[in-house]
N, C-alpha and C positions, 0 to 999 in steps of 0.2 A: 622515241621509242629506240631511233638508230642511235641517238647520242648514248642510250643505257647499253646498248648492245656493245658500242664499241668501248665503253668504259667497262663493262665485265668482261670483254677481250682482254684489254690492258690489264685488267686484275688477275684473270688465269695467269696471262704471260710471266707477271711477275710473282706470280705462286710459284710457278713451275721452274723459273731461273732462281729463285730463292731455295727450293725444294730441290735440285740439283745440286746448287752451292753446299747447302748443308747436309745433303744425304750421300752425297760425291766420297767412295773410297781415300781415304786419306794415305798419303806415302809416307809410313814407317820408315824413320833412319833405319838404313842397315845397322846391325850390330856388326859383331863381329864375322871376320870369314872364315870358311874353312880352314883357314892356313894360321888363325889364329892362334897365340899358343900361351901356356900359363908361366906365370913370373914368379909368382909366390908374395906373401903378405910384406915381407920387407919391403919390397920394388915398392908396394902402395904406401907404405909410413914414409915413404921419403916428399912426399908430397900431401898425404892426409892423414898428419899427425893425431889430430883430435881422434878422428874415427879409428885410427889405428888403435892408439890408448883405450878407447870405450870398447872395441869387439875384445883387446885382450882380456878383458873379465870377465867374457861371458865363455857360458858353455860351450859356445860356437870352435874358441881359442883351442880348449881342451880335449874336443871331442875324441881326437884320434886316443889319447891318454885312457878313456874309460874303456876304451875296448882291446888294450897292446895285450891284454893277456887271455882275453877272450876265446875258447876251446876252438870255435870253427870262425875265426878274426876276419877270414876271407871274402866271410858272406857279408861284413858290416864295413870294410875298407871303403867299399866307394862312396857311402855317405859320412863317413868320418874322416875321409880326405878331402884335398880339392885337385878336382881335375884328374882324378886315380884313370891310367887306362890310355889316357891324352897325352899330347906332344906337349911339352916343356920347352924353354930357350934353354941354350946352352949352360950348363952349369949349374940348372935347379934340377937340384934330385928330388925323388919321393919324399925322403925324410924331411925337405924344405916343403912340402904341402901336406905335411900332419895337419888335421885339426880343419875346420870348416872355415875356410878363409876367405878373403874379399871377392876371391874369384869363382867361388861358389855360388854365389847369387848374382856377379854382376859379370858372369863368362871371364875367358883369356883376357889378360891385359897387354900382351905384346904390342899390338894396334893402336890402344890407349897409349901407352908409353910414348909409341912412336908418331901420333898424330900431331905433334905441335903444340902453341899456346892457345891457338883457338878453342873457345869453350866449347860452341857449338858441334865442332869437329871431335873434341874429346867426348862428347856427352852422346855423339853417334856412336862412337866403339864401346860401348857399354851395354849390359842388358839391364831391363829394370823390369822382367816380368816375374808376377807372384807365381806366376806356372811351375818356374824354378826350383820353387820351394817343394811342391809337390813330388817331385822328384824323389823325395826323402820322406817326407812329411804326409804319409801316408796310411791307412789303419793296418796295411800289409807290413807295414815296416815295423809295427807295433806288434805284432803276429810273430814275425822274425824275431826280432831281439826277443820276445819271451823264451820262444823253443833255445835261442843262444843261450839264454840264459840259465836253462832248463825248468823253465816254467808252463 
């Protein structure tokens, strides 16, 4: 009987330890700091040429062109450009951030560029959340687009 109780206690302890390890909150690497700035897709292209070429053939690359002559373009600009109203590195003008570029999904690239060659360190500087897509891809956006188009 004592042996069974001891075995049961040991088993409960093992389950508790295992549960605490599996259910413990994991530390998510910090992506960009608040001081990260936008650099533009041409900077990303320097290392990610294959991804750049694929992106450049998508509607994301030409998103700004589709609204260039829209009557209420200012309503569309935040989703059809990259980093609208946010800080960019020196020399990166709003014109260089037209279209839905790499940083629209992955966040500002200045810290990624400055992070060195360590892959883990570089990966910790980019955003990879699908929540980012929801900032523009929402039912509300469809309604707003119809109003702009006169529908």
